[in-house]
C-alpha positions in Angstrom: 10.2 38.1 41.9 9.5 38.3 45.7 10.0 42.0 47.0 12.9 42.1 49.5 11.6 44.7 51.9 10.9 43.3 55.4 7.3 43.6 56.8 8.5 46.5 59.2 10.3 48.2 56.5 7.1 48.1 54.3 5.1 49.4 57.1 7.4 52.4 57.9 5.5 54.4 55.2 2.4 54.4 57.7 1.7 56.2 60.9 2.8 54.1 63.9 0.5 53.9 67.0 2.8 54.9 70.0 0.8 52.9 72.6 0.8 49.6 70.7 2.8 46.7 72.2 4.7 44.6 72.3 4.6 44.7 68.4 3.8 47.7 66.3 0.5 48.9 64.8 0.6 51.1 61.9 -2.3 53.2 60.2 -2.1 53.1 56.5 -3.9 55.3 54.0 -5.9 53.7 51.3 -3.0 53.6 48.8 -0.7 52.0 51.5 -3.4 49.3 51.9 -3.7 48.7 48.3 0.2 48.5 48.2 0.0 45.9 51.1 -2.6 44.0 49.0 -0.2 43.8 46.2 2.7 42.7 48.4 0.6 40.0 49.8 0.3 38.4 46.2 3.8 37.0 46.9 4.7 34.6 49.7 6.7 35.4 52.9 4.1 37.3 54.9 1.7 35.3 56.8 -1.8 36.3 57.8 -2.5 35.8 61.5 -5.9 37.5 61.7 -8.1 40.2 60.3 -10.9 42.0 62.2 -12.4 45.4 62.6 -13.7 48.3 64.7 -16.5 50.6 63.9 -14.7 52.7 61.4 -11.5 50.8 60.7 -10.2 47.4 59.7 -7.0 45.7 61.0 -4.8 42.9 59.8 -2.1 41.2 61.9 0.9 39.6 59.8 4.0 37.8 60.4 7.1 38.0 58.3 8.3 34.4 57.7 11.9 35.5 57.2 12.6 37.2 60.5 9.6 36.3 62.6 8.6 40.0 62.9 4.9 40.6 63.9 2.8 43.7 63.1 -0.7 45.1 62.7 -1.6 47.2 59.8 -4.9 49.4 60.0 -7.1 51.1 57.6 -9.5 53.8 58.5 -12.8 53.3 56.6 -14.8 56.5 56.9 -16.9 55.5 54.0 -17.5 52.0 55.3 -15.4 50.1 52.5 -12.1 48.5 52.5 -10.2 46.5 49.8 -10.5 42.9 50.4 -7.4 40.6 51.1 -9.2 37.4 50.3 -8.2 37.2 46.6 -4.4 36.9 47.8 -4.9 35.3 51.2 -7.9 32.9 51.2 -7.8 32.5 54.8 -9.2 36.1 55.0 -12.5 35.3 53.2 -14.7 34.2 55.9 -12.9 36.8 58.3 -14.1 39.4 55.8 -17.5 38.1 55.6 -17.7 38.3 59.4 -16.4 41.8 59.4 -19.3 42.7 57.0 -21.9 40.9 59.3 -20.6 42.5 62.7 -19.5 45.9 61.7 -21.1 46.7 58.5 -17.8 47.4 56.6 -18.0 46.3 53.0 -14.9 44.4 51.8 -14.4 45.6 48.0 -13.6 42.8 45.6 -14.8 40.1 47.9 -16.1 37.4 45.7 -18.5 35.7 48.1 -21.3 38.0 49.0 -23.1 35.5 51.5 -23.4 36.3 55.2 -21.3 34.2 57.5 -22.0 34.7 61.2 -25.4 36.4 60.7 -28.0 33.7 60.1 -30.9 36.4 59.9 -32.0 35.7 63.4 -30.4 38.6 65.2 -32.4 41.6 66.2 -30.4 43.9 63.9 -27.8 43.8 61.2 -24.2 45.0 61.7 -24.8 45.0 65.5 -21.3 46.5 66.2 -21.6 49.4 63.7 -22.2 52.8 65.0 -25.6 52.7 63.6 -27.1 49.0 63.5 -29.3 48.4 60.8 -32.9 46.6 61.0 -33.1 43.1 60.4 -34.4 41.7 57.1 -38.2 41.0 57.2 -37.7 37.6 55.6 -34.2 36.3 55.7 -33.2 34.5 52.5 -32.1 30.7 52.4 -28.5 30.2 52.8 -27.3 29.4 49.0 -24.7 26.6 49.4 -22.2 26.5 46.5 -23.4 24.2 43.7 -21.6 21.1 42.2 -22.1 19.8 38.8 -22.1 16.1 37.6 -24.1 13.2 37.0 -25.4 11.1 39.7 -24.6 13.7 42.4 -26.9 13.8 45.5 -26.8 16.0 48.7 -26.5 14.8 52.3 -27.3 17.6 54.9 -25.7 17.0 58.3 -26.4 19.1 61.4 -26.5 21.6 62.8 -28.0 19.3 65.5 -25.8 16.3 65.8 -26.2 12.8 67.5 -24.3 13.1 70.7 -22.8 15.9 72.9 -21.4 18.0 70.3 -21.6 21.8 69.3 -23.8 22.8 66.3 -22.4 23.2 62.9 -24.0 22.5 59.5 -22.2 20.3 56.7 -23.7 20.1 53.2 -22.2 17.1 51.2 -22.5 16.7 47.4 -21.6 13.0 46.8 -21.4 10.9 43.7 -22.3 7.5 45.5 -20.1 7.3 48.4 -17.3 9.7 47.0 -17.5 13.3 48.4 -17.3 15.9 45.4 -17.8 18.9 47.7 -18.2 19.6 51.2 -19.3 22.9 52.7 -19.7 23.9 56.2 -21.9 26.5 57.7 -21.1 27.7 61.1 -22.0 30.6 63.4 -24.5 28.8 65.6 -22.6 29.3 68.7 -22.0 33.1 68.2 -22.1 34.9 71.5 -21.1 38.4 70.7 -17.9 38.2 72.7 -16.3 41.4 71.2 -19.3 43.2 72.3 -19.6 41.6 75.7 -16.0 42.4 76.4 -16.2 46.0 75.6 -16.4 48.2 78.7 -15.6 45.4 81.1 -12.7 45.4 83.7 -9.6 43.5 83.1 -10.9 40.9 85.7 -14.3 40.4 84.1 -12.9 40.4 80.6 -10.3 37.9 81.6 -13.1 35.5 82.7 -14.9 36.0 79.5 -11.8 35.3 77.4 -11.2 32.1 79.4 -14.8 31.0 78.2 -14.4 31.5 74.5 -13.6 27.8 73.9 -13.6 26.0 77.0 -11.2 23.1 76.2 -8.5 25.8 75.6 -9.4 28.0 78.5 -5.7 28.3 79.5 -4.7 29.3 76.2 -7.2 32.0 75.8 -6.6 33.3 79.3 -2.9 33.4 78.8 -3.3 35.4 75.6 -5.6 37.7 77.2 -3.3 38.2 80.2 -0.3 38.7 77.9 -2.1 41.2 75.8 -3.2 43.0 78.9 0.3 43.1 80.4 1.8 44.4 77.2 -1.0 47.2 77.1 -0.1 48.1 80.8 3.8 47.7 80.4 3.8 45.2 83.5 6.4 42.5 83.9 5.0 39.2 85.3 7.2 37.2 88.1 9.2 34.4 86.8 7.3 31.8 89.0 4.0 32.8 87.3 5.4 32.2 83.8 6.4 28.7 84.8 3.0 28.0 86.5 1.3 29.4 83.3 3.3 26.8 81.2 2.6 24.1 83.6 -1.3 24.9 83.3 -0.8 25.2 79.4 0.9 21.8 79.0 -1.6 20.0 81.3 -4.4 21.5 79.0 -2.5 20.5 75.9 -2.0 16.9 77.1 -5.7 16.5 77.9 -6.8 17.7 74.6 -4.5 15.6 72.7 -5.4 12.5 74.6 -9.2 13.2 74.0 -8.5 13.6 70.2 -6.4 10.4 69.9 -9.2 8.3 71.5 -12.0 10.1 69.5 -10.1 9.5 66.2 -9.7 5.8 67.0 -13.4 5.6 68.3 -14.5 7.0 64.8 -12.6 4.3 63.2 -14.6 1.7 65.3 -11.8 1.1 67.8 -13.5 2.1 71.0 -11.1 0.4 73.3 -8.4 3.1 72.7 -10.9 5.9 73.5 -11.6 4.1 76.7 -8.0 4.0 77.7 -7.3 7.7 76.6 -10.4 8.9 78.5 -9.0 7.2 81.7 -5.8 9.0 81.3 -7.6 12.3 80.6 -9.8 11.9 83.7 -6.7 11.5 85.8 -5.4 14.9 84.7 -8.8 16.5 85.2 -9.0 15.0 88.7 -5.6 16.3 89.6 -6.4 19.7 88.2 -9.5 20.0 90.5 -7.7 18.6 93.5 -4.6 20.9 93.3 -6.0 23.8 91.6 -9.7 24.0 92.1 -11.1 23.4 88.6 -11.0 20.5 86.1 -10.4 22.6 83.2 -8.1 25.2 85.1 -10.4 28.0 84.3 -9.5 31.4 85.9 -6.2 30.0 87.1 -4.3 32.3 84.5 -5.0 36.0 85.3 -3.6 39.3 84.1 -0.4 39.9 86.2 0.3 36.0 86.8 -1.7 33.4 88.2 -4.5 33.3 90.8 -2.8 31.1 93.3 0.4 29.3 93.9 1.0 25.5 93.9 -0.2 23.9 97.2 2.3 22.0 99.2 1.5 18.6 97.9 1.4 19.6 94.4 4.9 18.6 93.2 4.8 15.1 94.4 1.2 14.7 93.0 2.1 15.9 89.6 5.2 13.7 89.6 3.2 10.7 90.4 0.8 11.6 87.5 3.7 11.8 85.0 5.0 8.7 86.2 1.7 6.8 85.3 0.8 8.7 82.2 4.4 8.3 80.3 4.3 4.4 80.2 0.5 4.3 79.7 0.7 6.9 76.6 3.6 4.6 75.2 1.3 1.4 75.5 -1.6 3.4 73.7 0.7 4.4 70.9 1.9 0.8 70.5 -1.6 -0.4 70.3 -2.5 2.3 67.8 0.5 1.6 65.5 0.1 -2.2 65.7 -3.5 -2.5 65.0 -3.9 -3.1 61.2 -7.6 -2.4 61.1 -7.1 0.9 62.6 -4.1 1.9 60.5 -6.1 0.9 57.3 -8.7 3.6 58.1 -6.3 6.4 58.9 -3.3 6.0 56.8 -3.9 7.6 53.4 -7.2 9.1 54.6 -8.1 12.8 54.4 -4.8 14.1 53.1 -4.0 17.9 53.5 -1.2 18.8 51.2 1.7 21.0 52.4 1.2 23.6 49.7 -2.4 24.0 51.0 -1.5 24.1 54.7 1.0 26.9 54.0 -1.4 28.9 51.8 -3.8 29.1 54.6 -1.3 29.4 57.4 -2.7 26.3 59.1 -1.3 26.0 62.6 -1.2 23.4 65.4 -1.4 19.6 64.7 -3.1 20.4 61.3 -0.1 22.4 60.1 2.6 20.3 61.6 1.3 17.0 60.1 1.4 18.7 56.7 5.0 20.3 56.6 4.3 23.5 58.5 6.3 23.5 61.8 5.3 27.0 63.2 4.6 26.9 67.0 3.9 30.2 68.9 6.0 29.1 71.8 9.0 29.3 69.7 8.1 32.1 67.4 7.6 34.7 68.5 8.0 32.8 71.8 7.1 33.6 75.3 8.4 32.7 78.8 9.6 30.2 80.0 9.9 28.2 76.8 12.9 29.9 75.8 14.7 27.8 78.4 12.9 24.5 78.1 14.4 23.3 74.8 11.0 22.9 73.1 11.0 20.3 70.3 8.2 20.7 67.8 7.2 17.5 65.7 6.6 17.7 62.0 5.5 15.4 59.2 4.8 15.6 55.6 2.1 13.1 54.8 -0.8 15.2 56.0 -3.3 12.3 56.4 -5.2 11.2 59.6 -2.5 9.1 60.6 -0.1 11.9 60.5 -2.2 14.0 62.7 -2.4 11.3 65.2 1.2 10.7 65.4 1.9 14.4 65.9 -0.6 14.3 68.7 1.4 11.4 70.2 4.7 13.2 69.9 3.2 16.4 71.4 1.7 14.5 74.3 5.0 13.0 75.1 6.7 16.4 74.8 4.2 17.9 77.2 5.0 15.2 79.7 8.8 16.1 79.5 8.0 19.9 79.6 6.0 19.5 82.8 8.7 17.4 84.4 11.2 20.1 83.7 9.0 22.9 84.8 8.7 21.2 88.2 12.4 20.6 88.4 13.2 24.3 87.6 10.4 26.1 89.3 11.6 29.5 90.4 10.7 30.7 93.7 9.1 34.2 94.4 5.6 35.8 93.9 2.9 34.5 91.4 1.2 37.8 90.5 1.8 41.4 89.9 -0.8 44.1 90.0 -1.5 45.8 86.8 -2.0 49.7 86.7 -5.3 51.1 85.5 -4.0 53.0 82.4 -4.7 53.4 78.8 -2.8 51.1 76.3 -3.0 48.5 73.5 -1.6 45.0 73.3 -1.3 42.1 71.2 -0.5 38.5 72.2 0.2 35.1 70.4 -0.2 31.9 72.3 0.0 28.4 71.3 -3.1 26.3 72.3 -3.4 22.5 71.6 -5.3 23.4 68.3 -2.7 26.1 67.3 -2.0 29.8 67.5 -4.4 31.9 69.5 -4.2 35.6 68.7 -5.7 38.3 71.1 -5.8 42.1 70.7 -7.2 44.6 73.1 -7.3 48.3 73.8 -7.7 49.8 77.2 -9.2 53.3 78.0 -7.8 55.6 80.7 -9.6 53.9 83.4 -8.3 50.3 82.3 -11.3 49.1 80.8 -11.7 47.3 77.6 -12.3 49.7 74.7 -11.5 47.2 71.8 -11.4 43.4 71.9 -10.6 40.7 69.3 -9.7 37.1 69.8 -8.9 34.8 67.0 -9.1 30.9 67.0 -6.8 28.9 64.9 -9.8 27.1 63.7 -10.7 30.0 61.4 -7.9 28.6 59.1 -8.6 25.1 59.8 -12.3 24.6 58.9 -11.8 25.5 55.1 -8.9 23.0 55.0 -11.2 20.2 56.3 -13.7 20.9 53.4 -10.7 20.6 50.9 -9.4 17.6 52.8 -12.4 15.4 52.6 -12.9 15.7 48.8 -12.3 12.4 47.1 -12.8 10.4 50.2 -15.9 8.5 51.2 -18.7 9.9 53.2 -18.1 7.3 55.9 -14.6 8.7 56.5 -16.0 12.2 57.2 -16.2 11.6 61.0 -12.7 10.4 61.0 -11.3 13.4 59.1 -13.4 15.8 61.1 -12.1 14.4 64.6 -8.7 14.4 63.3 -8.9 18.2 62.7 -11.2 18.8 65.9 -11.8 22.4 65.0 -13.5 24.6 67.7 -17.1 25.8 66.9 -17.4 28.1 69.8 -13.8 29.4 69.4 -14.4 30.2 65.7 -18.2 31.5 66.2 -17.5 33.5 69.3 
């Protein structure tokens, strides 16, 4: 029987942190955390992220029934905390990373292996109050075994053919059939949480916008909204609309690249050529109108860095007029090429049950029956007035992920047109006061939900920082999705997920 208490009712037993905004953060004692662990055995509350500080662990949760968001915290003076991974499998790698970075030990975690720490750092637990010396001779990474006759291993990466970030994939295969796939990531770890600490809002905003370059607007927007919540500042309406404009341009560029890349991995390079032409038009327009191809540093705390130039509206309308028909032609080509459909339909199926269990977001979740979109829930301006449509399919295969991308790209074109039509007048930025506070934000990137938490000290500098990429919950699902498929279909499945290495590793 599912307990009837809501997330906020349950957390009422803890100590509420007054400065946390816009959603509550509640400090639990150890019995309260264990009661939370027990409650998470039942469905209904979704894991958003889990992270730590020097002597505390935090988990962000969402109540699926009413959409309420809250953070639960547990002080860990002895360096231990009860693991959530047994009841929320998406927490497993997050807790391995917590142990690597902060040295806090998750009790009951059934995977003792390091995750981000490859034994190459100058110390262990670098974010702990007292970092530990490195191991004199790091042990080889023990990949999970697979048993059966005729099995062989295929190691791929971390260095790949082509311009791609590093990640290692270990296949156990029986002939051409994949029996097990396991990824090892962490090669692009940059120490973002440590680099952000002590920085001004301006400097930390630039850093946040570079966590994953193809989602720079989403990360910058998440940082800005968290900072604004911490400072209690209201952003001008025109700035909200311009932020959405930038975000939809970024979403459109990301989906076009993914659609073409998936077709290319199915040996249909002509479609990649066409989508790259369209993406290049977007990037050229970004550069000409806003000064950066990827729109880095355009979204800033308090609003946006600059207003639209005089020629922007006409130029963007011309862009939309060209992209709409071209996108429709590409979709027609995709849907009416049998050799391409044969590769994508029925390949790499992710079941709705598994998508819900891991809380998969973005295209991955929406192609497998999970319709969550942060622009709708919890929502943020100006999407509440734009009549956003979120596509959803149930098939969960590569083809479904392509079709969701087509639908989202078309919706982004519509949203951009409406934003331009209804663009408010007025200022585009508000000054943020230098004050102490704590903020949390949820923003939809083209990959899914980006979560960002920060704490400011009395001078307005970063005292605590955590950013969560949607790829944390998507990489494990890629491993499950490829099982039973042939090795040659891995590039196709991998590209249909297009998880971020840099956003995950940070």
